[in-house]
PDB file of N, CA, C and O in Angstrom:
ATOM      1  N   UNK A   1     -14.856   2.111  -6.509  1.00  0.00           N
ATOM      2  CA  UNK A   1     -14.839   0.691  -6.801  1.00  0.00           C
ATOM      3  C   UNK A   1     -14.089  -0.032  -5.682  1.00  0.00           C
ATOM      4  O   UNK A   1     -13.014   0.400  -5.265  1.00  0.00           O
ATOM      5  N   UNK A   2     -14.649  -1.108  -5.213  1.00  0.00           N
ATOM      6  CA  UNK A   2     -14.054  -1.883  -4.127  1.00  0.00           C
ATOM      7  C   UNK A   2     -13.632  -3.246  -4.657  1.00  0.00           C
ATOM      8  O   UNK A   2     -14.366  -3.871  -5.423  1.00  0.00           O
ATOM      9  N   UNK A   3     -12.459  -3.708  -4.255  1.00  0.00           N
ATOM     10  CA  UNK A   3     -11.900  -4.960  -4.757  1.00  0.00           C
ATOM     11  C   UNK A   3     -12.056  -6.072  -3.718  1.00  0.00           C
ATOM     12  O   UNK A   3     -11.689  -5.890  -2.557  1.00  0.00           O
ATOM     13  N   UNK A   4     -12.595  -7.217  -4.127  1.00  0.00           N
ATOM     14  CA  UNK A   4     -12.812  -8.342  -3.213  1.00  0.00           C
ATOM     15  C   UNK A   4     -11.498  -8.945  -2.718  1.00  0.00           C
ATOM     16  O   UNK A   4     -11.417  -9.385  -1.571  1.00  0.00           O
ATOM     17  N   UNK A   5     -10.472  -8.970  -3.567  1.00  0.00           N
ATOM     18  CA  UNK A   5      -9.169  -9.489  -3.140  1.00  0.00           C
ATOM     19  C   UNK A   5      -8.602  -8.615  -2.021  1.00  0.00           C
ATOM     20  O   UNK A   5      -8.012  -9.120  -1.066  1.00  0.00           O
ATOM     21  N   UNK A   6      -8.788  -7.309  -2.150  1.00  0.00           N
ATOM     22  CA  UNK A   6      -8.348  -6.375  -1.114  1.00  0.00           C
ATOM     23  C   UNK A   6      -9.031  -6.708   0.207  1.00  0.00           C
ATOM     24  O   UNK A   6      -8.372  -6.781   1.245  1.00  0.00           O
ATOM     25  N   UNK A   7     -10.337  -6.908   0.177  1.00  0.00           N
ATOM     26  CA  UNK A   7     -11.085  -7.231   1.395  1.00  0.00           C
ATOM     27  C   UNK A   7     -10.615  -8.552   1.992  1.00  0.00           C
ATOM     28  O   UNK A   7     -10.529  -8.686   3.213  1.00  0.00           O
ATOM     29  N   UNK A   8     -10.313  -9.517   1.147  1.00  0.00           N
ATOM     30  CA  UNK A   8      -9.814 -10.806   1.624  1.00  0.00           C
ATOM     31  C   UNK A   8      -8.497 -10.640   2.382  1.00  0.00           C
ATOM     32  O   UNK A   8      -8.298 -11.266   3.423  1.00  0.00           O
ATOM     33  N   UNK A   9      -7.606  -9.807   1.869  1.00  0.00           N
ATOM     34  CA  UNK A   9      -6.329  -9.557   2.548  1.00  0.00           C
ATOM     35  C   UNK A   9      -6.545  -8.843   3.881  1.00  0.00           C
ATOM     36  O   UNK A   9      -5.854  -9.135   4.858  1.00  0.00           O
ATOM     37  N   UNK A  10      -7.486  -7.922   3.928  1.00  0.00           N
ATOM     38  CA  UNK A  10      -7.821  -7.224   5.176  1.00  0.00           C
ATOM     39  C   UNK A  10      -8.343  -8.236   6.193  1.00  0.00           C
ATOM     40  O   UNK A  10      -7.938  -8.226   7.356  1.00  0.00           O
ATOM     41  N   UNK A  11      -9.241  -9.102   5.748  1.00  0.00           N
ATOM     42  CA  UNK A  11      -9.818 -10.115   6.635  1.00  0.00           C
ATOM     43  C   UNK A  11      -8.761 -11.072   7.188  1.00  0.00           C
ATOM     44  O   UNK A  11      -8.930 -11.619   8.278  1.00  0.00           O
ATOM     45  N   UNK A  12      -7.673 -11.276   6.439  1.00  0.00           N
ATOM     46  CA  UNK A  12      -6.578 -12.143   6.881  1.00  0.00           C
ATOM     47  C   UNK A  12      -5.616 -11.427   7.829  1.00  0.00           C
ATOM     48  O   UNK A  12      -4.672 -12.035   8.333  1.00  0.00           O
ATOM     49  N   UNK A  13      -5.852 -10.147   8.071  1.00  0.00           N
ATOM     50  CA  UNK A  13      -4.997  -9.394   8.981  1.00  0.00           C
ATOM     51  C   UNK A  13      -3.697  -8.904   8.368  1.00  0.00           C
ATOM     52  O   UNK A  13      -2.741  -8.614   9.088  1.00  0.00           O
ATOM     53  N   UNK A  14      -3.651  -8.809   7.041  1.00  0.00           N
ATOM     54  CA  UNK A  14      -2.444  -8.319   6.377  1.00  0.00           C
ATOM     55  C   UNK A  14      -2.225  -6.843   6.723  1.00  0.00           C
ATOM     56  O   UNK A  14      -3.186  -6.137   7.030  1.00  0.00           O
ATOM     57  N   UNK A  15      -0.967  -6.363   6.677  1.00  0.00           N
ATOM     58  CA  UNK A  15      -0.680  -4.962   7.016  1.00  0.00           C
ATOM     59  C   UNK A  15      -1.445  -3.995   6.113  1.00  0.00           C
ATOM     60  O   UNK A  15      -1.613  -4.242   4.919  1.00  0.00           O
ATOM     61  N   UNK A  16      -1.899  -2.904   6.698  1.00  0.00           N
ATOM     62  CA  UNK A  16      -2.612  -1.873   5.946  1.00  0.00           C
ATOM     63  C   UNK A  16      -1.966  -0.521   6.194  1.00  0.00           C
ATOM     64  O   UNK A  16      -1.252  -0.330   7.178  1.00  0.00           O
ATOM     65  N   UNK A  17      -2.225   0.408   5.296  1.00  0.00           N
ATOM     66  CA  UNK A  17      -1.711   1.765   5.442  1.00  0.00           C
ATOM     67  C   UNK A  17      -2.712   2.747   4.870  1.00  0.00           C
ATOM     68  O   UNK A  17      -3.775   2.362   4.382  1.00  0.00           O
ATOM     69  N   UNK A  18      -2.360   4.018   4.936  1.00  0.00           N
ATOM     70  CA  UNK A  18      -3.222   5.077   4.406  1.00  0.00           C
ATOM     71  C   UNK A  18      -2.429   5.922   3.432  1.00  0.00           C
ATOM     72  O   UNK A  18      -1.269   6.252   3.680  1.00  0.00           O
ATOM     73  N   UNK A  19      -3.067   6.273   2.314  1.00  0.00           N
ATOM     74  CA  UNK A  19      -2.427   7.141   1.335  1.00  0.00           C
ATOM     75  C   UNK A  19      -2.282   8.525   1.954  1.00  0.00           C
ATOM     76  O   UNK A  19      -3.265   9.135   2.375  1.00  0.00           O
ATOM     77  N   UNK A  20      -1.035   9.018   2.004  1.00  0.00           N
ATOM     78  CA  UNK A  20      -0.749  10.321   2.600  1.00  0.00           C
ATOM     79  C   UNK A  20      -0.592  11.405   1.542  1.00  0.00           C
ATOM     80  O   UNK A  20      -0.894  12.570   1.802  1.00  0.00           O
ATOM     81  N   UNK A  21      -0.121  11.034   0.348  1.00  0.00           N
ATOM     82  CA  UNK A  21       0.096  12.019  -0.710  1.00  0.00           C
ATOM     83  C   UNK A  21       0.113  11.326  -2.065  1.00  0.00           C
ATOM     84  O   UNK A  21       0.497  10.162  -2.186  1.00  0.00           O
ATOM     85  N   UNK A  22      -0.315  12.074  -3.082  1.00  0.00           N
ATOM     86  CA  UNK A  22      -0.268  11.590  -4.460  1.00  0.00           C
ATOM     87  C   UNK A  22       0.371  12.683  -5.297  1.00  0.00           C
ATOM     88  O   UNK A  22      -0.072  13.831  -5.273  1.00  0.00           O
ATOM     89  N   UNK A  23       1.427  12.321  -6.048  1.00  0.00           N
ATOM     90  CA  UNK A  23       2.132  13.264  -6.904  1.00  0.00           C
ATOM     91  C   UNK A  23       2.346  12.573  -8.245  1.00  0.00           C
ATOM     92  O   UNK A  23       3.325  11.849  -8.426  1.00  0.00           O
ATOM     93  N   UNK A  24       1.436  12.796  -9.178  1.00  0.00           N
ATOM     94  CA  UNK A  24       1.423  12.135 -10.477  1.00  0.00           C
ATOM     95  C   UNK A  24       1.409  10.620 -10.293  1.00  0.00           C
ATOM     96  O   UNK A  24       0.375  10.062  -9.926  1.00  0.00           O
ATOM     97  N   UNK A  25       2.530   9.943 -10.539  1.00  0.00           N
ATOM     98  CA  UNK A  25       2.566   8.485 -10.427  1.00  0.00           C
ATOM     99  C   UNK A  25       3.169   8.008  -9.119  1.00  0.00           C
ATOM    100  O   UNK A  25       3.296   6.802  -8.907  1.00  0.00           O
ATOM    101  N   UNK A  26       3.543   8.925  -8.238  1.00  0.00           N
ATOM    102  CA  UNK A  26       4.171   8.581  -6.966  1.00  0.00           C
ATOM    103  C   UNK A  26       3.129   8.705  -5.858  1.00  0.00           C
ATOM    104  O   UNK A  26       2.499   9.752  -5.704  1.00  0.00           O
ATOM    105  N   UNK A  27       2.952   7.640  -5.096  1.00  0.00           N
ATOM    106  CA  UNK A  27       2.002   7.641  -3.984  1.00  0.00           C
ATOM    107  C   UNK A  27       2.781   7.373  -2.708  1.00  0.00           C
ATOM    108  O   UNK A  27       3.570   6.431  -2.641  1.00  0.00           O
ATOM    109  N   UNK A  28       2.557   8.201  -1.697  1.00  0.00           N
ATOM    110  CA  UNK A  28       3.191   8.009  -0.397  1.00  0.00           C
ATOM    111  C   UNK A  28       2.151   7.440   0.554  1.00  0.00           C
ATOM    112  O   UNK A  28       1.043   7.963   0.669  1.00  0.00           O
ATOM    113  N   UNK A  29       2.524   6.360   1.236  1.00  0.00           N
ATOM    114  CA  UNK A  29       1.622   5.668   2.153  1.00  0.00           C
ATOM    115  C   UNK A  29       2.255   5.653   3.536  1.00  0.00           C
ATOM    116  O   UNK A  29       3.464   5.463   3.664  1.00  0.00           O
ATOM    117  N   UNK A  30       1.446   5.852   4.573  1.00  0.00           N
ATOM    118  CA  UNK A  30       1.935   5.765   5.949  1.00  0.00           C
ATOM    119  C   UNK A  30       1.323   4.547   6.626  1.00  0.00           C
ATOM    120  O   UNK A  30       0.243   4.083   6.261  1.00  0.00           O
ATOM    121  N   UNK A  31       2.044   4.042   7.622  1.00  0.00           N
ATOM    122  CA  UNK A  31       1.523   2.958   8.450  1.00  0.00           C
ATOM    123  C   UNK A  31       1.565   1.580   7.828  1.00  0.00           C
ATOM    124  O   UNK A  31       0.903   0.668   8.323  1.00  0.00           O
ATOM    125  N   UNK A  32       2.318   1.400   6.767  1.00  0.00           N
ATOM    126  CA  UNK A  32       2.343   0.110   6.078  1.00  0.00           C
ATOM    127  C   UNK A  32       3.585  -0.676   6.495  1.00  0.00           C
ATOM    128  O   UNK A  32       4.477  -0.932   5.687  1.00  0.00           O
ATOM    129  N   UNK A  33       3.620  -1.047   7.751  1.00  0.00           N
ATOM    130  CA  UNK A  33       4.793  -1.778   8.265  1.00  0.00           C
ATOM    131  C   UNK A  33       4.345  -3.137   8.767  1.00  0.00           C
ATOM    132  O   UNK A  33       3.216  -3.249   9.244  1.00  0.00           O
ATOM    133  N   UNK A  34       5.138  -4.140   8.690  1.00  0.00           N
ATOM    134  CA  UNK A  34       6.474  -4.166   8.083  1.00  0.00           C
ATOM    135  C   UNK A  34       6.376  -4.391   6.575  1.00  0.00           C
ATOM    136  O   UNK A  34       5.540  -5.166   6.111  1.00  0.00           O
ATOM    137  N   UNK A  35       7.219  -3.721   5.826  1.00  0.00           N
ATOM    138  CA  UNK A  35       7.252  -3.889   4.364  1.00  0.00           C
ATOM    139  C   UNK A  35       8.649  -3.529   3.882  1.00  0.00           C
ATOM    140  O   UNK A  35       9.353  -2.754   4.529  1.00  0.00           O
ATOM    141  N   UNK A  36       9.040  -4.080   2.769  1.00  0.00           N
ATOM    142  CA  UNK A  36      10.364  -3.809   2.224  1.00  0.00           C
ATOM    143  C   UNK A  36      10.294  -3.295   0.799  1.00  0.00           C
ATOM    144  O   UNK A  36       9.238  -3.315   0.167  1.00  0.00           O
ATOM    145  N   UNK A  37      11.419  -2.840   0.307  1.00  0.00           N
ATOM    146  CA  UNK A  37      11.510  -2.388  -1.082  1.00  0.00           C
ATOM    147  C   UNK A  37      11.151  -3.532  -2.020  1.00  0.00           C
ATOM    148  O   UNK A  37      11.398  -4.700  -1.722  1.00  0.00           O
ATOM    149  N   UNK A  38      10.570  -3.179  -3.146  1.00  0.00           N
ATOM    150  CA  UNK A  38      10.137  -4.108  -4.199  1.00  0.00           C
ATOM    151  C   UNK A  38       8.936  -4.968  -3.812  1.00  0.00           C
ATOM    152  O   UNK A  38       8.609  -5.917  -4.525  1.00  0.00           O
ATOM    153  N   UNK A  39       8.277  -4.656  -2.703  1.00  0.00           N
ATOM    154  CA  UNK A  39       7.056  -5.372  -2.324  1.00  0.00           C
ATOM    155  C   UNK A  39       5.897  -4.898  -3.206  1.00  0.00           C
ATOM    156  O   UNK A  39       5.836  -3.731  -3.594  1.00  0.00           O
ATOM    157  N   UNK A  40       5.001  -5.798  -3.510  1.00  0.00           N
ATOM    158  CA  UNK A  40       3.805  -5.473  -4.278  1.00  0.00           C
ATOM    159  C   UNK A  40       2.708  -5.064  -3.304  1.00  0.00           C
ATOM    160  O   UNK A  40       2.459  -5.762  -2.320  1.00  0.00           O
ATOM    161  N   UNK A  41       2.050  -3.938  -3.571  1.00  0.00           N
ATOM    162  CA  UNK A  41       0.951  -3.483  -2.717  1.00  0.00           C
ATOM    163  C   UNK A  41      -0.330  -3.430  -3.545  1.00  0.00           C
ATOM    164  O   UNK A  41      -0.297  -3.225  -4.759  1.00  0.00           O
ATOM    165  N   UNK A  42      -1.445  -3.616  -2.869  1.00  0.00           N
ATOM    166  CA  UNK A  42      -2.753  -3.611  -3.508  1.00  0.00           C
ATOM    167  C   UNK A  42      -3.587  -2.505  -2.882  1.00  0.00           C
ATOM    168  O   UNK A  42      -3.700  -2.414  -1.660  1.00  0.00           O
ATOM    169  N   UNK A  43      -4.171  -1.664  -3.734  1.00  0.00           N
ATOM    170  CA  UNK A  43      -5.020  -0.578  -3.260  1.00  0.00           C
ATOM    171  C   UNK A  43      -6.475  -1.030  -3.243  1.00  0.00           C
ATOM    172  O   UNK A  43      -6.841  -2.017  -3.881  1.00  0.00           O
ATOM    173  N   UNK A  44      -7.289  -0.298  -2.509  1.00  0.00           N
ATOM    174  CA  UNK A  44      -8.696  -0.657  -2.311  1.00  0.00           C
ATOM    175  C   UNK A  44      -9.456  -0.824  -3.621  1.00  0.00           C
ATOM    176  O   UNK A  44     -10.382  -1.631  -3.699  1.00  0.00           O
ATOM    177  N   UNK A  45      -9.072  -0.065  -4.661  1.00  0.00           N
ATOM    178  CA  UNK A  45      -9.781  -0.154  -5.941  1.00  0.00           C
ATOM    179  C   UNK A  45      -9.254  -1.273  -6.836  1.00  0.00           C
ATOM    180  O   UNK A  45      -9.717  -1.428  -7.967  1.00  0.00           O
ATOM    181  N   UNK A  46      -8.283  -2.059  -6.339  1.00  0.00           N
ATOM    182  CA  UNK A  46      -7.728  -3.164  -7.110  1.00  0.00           C
ATOM    183  C   UNK A  46      -6.437  -2.825  -7.837  1.00  0.00           C
ATOM    184  O   UNK A  46      -5.783  -3.717  -8.378  1.00  0.00           O
ATOM    185  N   UNK A  47      -6.060  -1.553  -7.858  1.00  0.00           N
ATOM    186  CA  UNK A  47      -4.794  -1.156  -8.480  1.00  0.00           C
ATOM    187  C   UNK A  47      -3.627  -1.714  -7.685  1.00  0.00           C
ATOM    188  O   UNK A  47      -3.721  -1.908  -6.473  1.00  0.00           O
ATOM    189  N   UNK A  48      -2.528  -1.971  -8.378  1.00  0.00           N
ATOM    190  CA  UNK A  48      -1.337  -2.490  -7.725  1.00  0.00           C
ATOM    191  C   UNK A  48      -0.207  -1.479  -7.831  1.00  0.00           C
ATOM    192  O   UNK A  48      -0.180  -0.653  -8.743  1.00  0.00           O
ATOM    193  N   UNK A  49       0.720  -1.554  -6.894  1.00  0.00           N
ATOM    194  CA  UNK A  49       1.891  -0.691  -6.908  1.00  0.00           C
ATOM    195  C   UNK A  49       3.107  -1.447  -6.419  1.00  0.00           C
ATOM    196  O   UNK A  49       2.992  -2.528  -5.842  1.00  0.00           O
ATOM    197  N   UNK A  50       4.271  -0.870  -6.654  1.00  0.00           N
ATOM    198  CA  UNK A  50       5.534  -1.464  -6.250  1.00  0.00           C
ATOM    199  C   UNK A  50       6.237  -0.509  -5.295  1.00  0.00           C
ATOM    200  O   UNK A  50       6.402   0.672  -5.603  1.00  0.00           O
ATOM    201  N   UNK A  51       6.646  -1.013  -4.148  1.00  0.00           N
ATOM    202  CA  UNK A  51       7.347  -0.187  -3.160  1.00  0.00           C
ATOM    203  C   UNK A  51       8.751   0.098  -3.679  1.00  0.00           C
ATOM    204  O   UNK A  51       9.502  -0.825  -3.994  1.00  0.00           O
ATOM    205  N   UNK A  52       9.100   1.370  -3.766  1.00  0.00           N
ATOM    206  CA  UNK A  52      10.430   1.770  -4.219  1.00  0.00           C
ATOM    207  C   UNK A  52      11.341   2.123  -3.045  1.00  0.00           C
ATOM    208  O   UNK A  52      12.532   1.813  -3.062  1.00  0.00           O
ATOM    209  N   UNK A  53      10.774   2.777  -2.021  1.00  0.00           N
ATOM    210  CA  UNK A  53      11.570   3.195  -0.864  1.00  0.00           C
ATOM    211  C   UNK A  53      10.750   3.059   0.408  1.00  0.00           C
ATOM    212  O   UNK A  53       9.532   3.239   0.400  1.00  0.00           O
ATOM    213  N   UNK A  54      11.426   2.741   1.492  1.00  0.00           N
ATOM    214  CA  UNK A  54      10.817   2.747   2.816  1.00  0.00           C
ATOM    215  C   UNK A  54      11.574   3.799   3.618  1.00  0.00           C
ATOM    216  O   UNK A  54      12.776   3.671   3.852  1.00  0.00           O
ATOM    217  N   UNK A  55      10.858   4.838   4.037  1.00  0.00           N
ATOM    218  CA  UNK A  55      11.460   5.963   4.749  1.00  0.00           C
ATOM    219  C   UNK A  55      10.800   6.098   6.115  1.00  0.00           C
ATOM    220  O   UNK A  55       9.857   6.875   6.272  1.00  0.00           O
ATOM    221  N   UNK A  56      11.276   5.363   7.091  1.00  0.00           N
ATOM    222  CA  UNK A  56      10.654   5.386   8.417  1.00  0.00           C
ATOM    223  C   UNK A  56       9.254   4.821   8.341  1.00  0.00           C
ATOM    224  O   UNK A  56       9.069   3.649   8.017  1.00  0.00           O
ATOM    225  N   UNK A  57       8.254   5.661   8.644  1.00  0.00           N
ATOM    226  CA  UNK A  57       6.855   5.243   8.626  1.00  0.00           C
ATOM    227  C   UNK A  57       6.191   5.499   7.271  1.00  0.00           C
ATOM    228  O   UNK A  57       4.991   5.272   7.121  1.00  0.00           O
ATOM    229  N   UNK A  58       6.965   5.972   6.278  1.00  0.00           N
ATOM    230  CA  UNK A  58       6.408   6.247   4.955  1.00  0.00           C
ATOM    231  C   UNK A  58       6.961   5.280   3.922  1.00  0.00           C
ATOM    232  O   UNK A  58       8.131   4.898   3.959  1.00  0.00           O
ATOM    233  N   UNK A  59       6.092   4.897   3.004  1.00  0.00           N
ATOM    234  CA  UNK A  59       6.463   4.022   1.897  1.00  0.00           C
ATOM    235  C   UNK A  59       6.192   4.790   0.612  1.00  0.00           C
ATOM    236  O   UNK A  59       5.120   5.373   0.450  1.00  0.00           O
ATOM    237  N   UNK A  60       7.155   4.793  -0.298  1.00  0.00           N
ATOM    238  CA  UNK A  60       7.009   5.501  -1.573  1.00  0.00           C
ATOM    239  C   UNK A  60       7.058   4.485  -2.696  1.00  0.00           C
ATOM    240  O   UNK A  60       6.954   4.854  -3.866  1.00  0.00           O
TER     241      UNK A  60
END
């Protein structure tokens, strides 16, 4: 499933990243800079997540 809001953000040049790992409810993303803790992220399928930690080039 593809989300139109997601595509709109991509078209606006918003930061993007790639899912590197999934562990139950924890998703690790790489390349999502600049971003800070408590930021809201949107996945391609329309799901949303909350950034808990920024560890160098990884976001958890």
